[in-house]
Every structure is written in C-alpha cells, then in structure tokens.
C-alpha positions, 0 to 999 in steps of 0.5 A: 500500500502507498500511504500519503507519506510514502507517496510524497517521498516517492514523488519527491525523489530527485535522483537515482544512483545508477552507475553510468546513467547520464540522466537519472530522472525524467520530469513531468510537470503539473500545472494546477490552480493551487490558489484562486477559484479551485484551490480547494479542488486542486490538492486531490487532483494533484494527489491523483497524478502523484499516485501514478508517479509513485506507482511507476517508481515503486515498480522499477521506474521509467526508461530503464530504471530512471525516477519519474518526478513531478515538479508543480506550478501554480496557474491561479486558475484565472490569471493568464500571465501566471499560467504562462509563467508557470508553464514557461518555467516547466518548459524552459527551466525545469526542462520537463518532457511533458505536462499534466494540466493545466486545470482551468481552461483559460490556464491551459490555453495560456500555458499551451499557446505561450510555452508548451506549443512553442516548446514542443511539449505535450500537455494532458489536462485532467480538468479543462472542459471548455469546448475552446480547448478543441479549437487550439492550433496545437500541433497535436500537443494538447490532450485531455482525459475529461470530456468537453463541456459540449457534452456536460452542458447537454447532460446537465440540461437533460438532468434538469428537464428529466426532473421537471425543472424547465424554467431557470435563470443562469449566471456564468463566470465570464471566461472560456469555461463559463461561456462554453458551458453556458452555451452548451447548457442553454442550447440543449435546455431550450432544444429540450423544451426548457425556458431560460428566463435570464442568462447573465455573465459575471466577472470572477473575484468580485465581492458583490453580485447583488446587481446581477442577482436582482436582474436574474430574480426579476424573471420569476425563476425559482431555480438558479444555475451557477456555472462558476467556481466553488472558491470564488464567484460561485461561492459569493453568488450563492451566498448572496442569492440565499441572503436575498431570498431570491431562489429556492433551488440551486444548480451547478456544474463541475467547478462548483462540486467541492465541500469547501462550498458547503462549508462556506455557505452551510449544509442546510442552505445548500441541501438539495443542490444539484450539480454535474461533474465528469465521472468514471464508468463502472469498469475494472480500472475504476475499482482498481484506482479506487482501492489504490487511492483509498490505500494512499489516503486519497478520496477516489471520488474527488472531482478530477482525481481519477482523470489526473491519475489517468493523465499522469499514467498515460504520459508515463506510458507514452514516454516509455513507448517513445523510448526516451525523455525527448519531447519529439514523437510523444503525442504519437506515442500517447495515441498508441498506448491509449488506443485499440488494438493492444493488450489491456493495461489497467491502473497500476500495471506499470511493470506489465506495461514496460515488459510488453513495450520492451517486447514490441507488443502494442498496449491499450490503457483502460484507465480509472476514468474509462477508455481514452480513445483520443479523437483528432482534437485530443478529446475523449468520450466520457460520462457525467455524474449527477451530484446532490448535496445531502447530509453536508456533502456532495453525493453521487447519484449515478450516471446521467443517461443519454 
C-alpha cells in the first residue's frame, strides 16, 4: 500500500544512483490552480497524478530504471500571465518532457499557446472542459482525459428537464469555461423544451453580485444555475442569492462540486443542490484506482482525481513507448498506448506495461476514468455524474443517461 507519506517521498525523489546513467530522472510537470477559484479542488487532483508517479517508481521506474518526478506550478486558475509563467518555467527551466494540466481552461490555453506549443511539449489536462480547448492550433500537443463541456452542458440540461425543472435563470463566470458551458447548457435546455428566463455573465473575484442577482430574480425563476467556481464567484453568488431570498433551488456544474462550498455557505442552505461533474464508468480500472487511492489516503471520488491519475499514467506510458525523455514523437506515442488494438493495461500495471513495450507488443490503457480513445482534437468520450448535496456533502447519484 502507498500511504500519503510514502507517496510524497516517492514523488519527491530527485535522483537515482545508477552507475553510468547520464540522466537519472525524467520530469513531468503539473500545472494546477493551487490558489484562486479551485484551490480547494486542486490538492486531490494533484494527489491523483502523484499516485501514478509513485506507482511507476515503486515498480522499477521509467526508461530503464530512471525516477519519474513531478515538479508543480501554480496557474491561479484565472490569471493568464501566471499560467504562462508557470508553464514557461516547466518548459524552459525545469526542462520537463511533458505536462499534466493545466486545470482551468483559460490556464491551459495560456500555458499551451505561450510555452508548451512553442516548446514542443505535450500537455494532458485532467480538468479543462471548455469546448475552446478543441479549437487550439496545437500541433497535436494538447490532450485531455475529461470530456468537453459540449457534452456536460447537454447532460446537465437533460438532468434538469428529466426532473421537471424547465424554467431557470443562469449566471456564468465570464471566461472560456463559463461561456462554453453556458452555451452548451442553454442550447440543449431550450432544444429540450426548457425556458431560460435570464442568462447573465459575471466577472470572477468580485465581492458583490447583488446587481446581477436582482436582474436574474426579476424573471420569476425559482431555480438558479451557477456555472462558476466553488472558491470564488460561485461561492459569493450563492451566498448572496440565499441572503436575498431570491431562489429556492440551486444548480451547478463541475467547478462548483467541492465541500469547501458547503462549508462556506452551510449544509442546510445548500441541501438539495444539484450539480454535474465528469465521472468514471463502472469498469475494472475504476475499482482498481479506487482501492489504490483509498490505500494512499486519497478520496477516489474527488472531482478530477481519477482523470489526473489517468493523465499522469498515460504520459508515463507514452514516454516509455517513445523510448526516451525527448519531447519529439510523444503525442504519437500517447495515441498508441491509449488506443485499440493492444493488450489491456489497467491502473497500476506499470511493470506489465514496460515488459510488453520492451517486447514490441502494442498496449491499450483502460484507465480509472474509462477508455481514452483520443479523437483528432485530443478529446475523449466520457460520462457525467449527477451530484446532490445531502447530509453536508456532495453525493453521487449515478450516471446521467443519454
């Protein structure tokens, strides 16, 4: 079993004493919102990625016994300059082979355009869900292990309509994530027969959203859909909506699914709140990851933790398949190890994968969050889970069915 202390030790190891080895470590960077709008969501995501790194090192290391290490950088989620600077440090100072991340869509786009793509560095995001990621001119360098919000928005709309909720007001954070999710949700909701009374953008990191809430409440809608972040605008919008007594039902998406939101506003206030988040199908890899995560002291149900594990494990497999720590050819290797045909590799089966790759056998990783048959844009199909606030926490109610 890998506990958190052993996990940290394994990941922090910076060298391996092997005689004659020119390079004793391989670096894969992690870019996350350690401060800002998702700061409470980021730690378990990072831990998910670190778990994959620890397993690689415990099972003999990478590229003939080298240590896999994961330096990290803070994008703040919303500051494009911070994201660009963190990515530049990874690409040009740390000399990473690849990057897991970023998490927030704007951070991923800024990091990719300003550092990763010019540097020829592969990025695999476990959390950037906005459709805008699909549109990057990225030289096949930007991938994600989470489905696009074009899908999540459709599933959120279907979930509400299936519950008989057909008249809502919407507010979204004014960035790529919020706009993309709002557009997808609104189109599907109206196509399904629902009515959006009002749909307003709001800026992140403000202290007062009462003006926007007043405009939203005039419509008479009792359900407020908030497409924002649990630690910044989303939290403030919900608190002020409750204090004003404007709405009786709250709805969110993945950026709002954090117990920090409940702790800040109150379990009684948010009881019954509905949300969606990308999830994991009921496959062998999911159960294997859940057991390994629990043994390491990680919550396997934490939003994007499984996707982060898969991103890190896939990157490691691609590096092993590529045969070196060089950046060139890594995206092609990533597509190879993640797609059929090939012998199935499940979470934690690093030693088995290395033996198969050495023998020239094709492999196909089936991960913690499902299969990862990347399309031409580096996107994957996925599943969406219904979450409801019950007994003081977000509780999964199962997959949202098409």
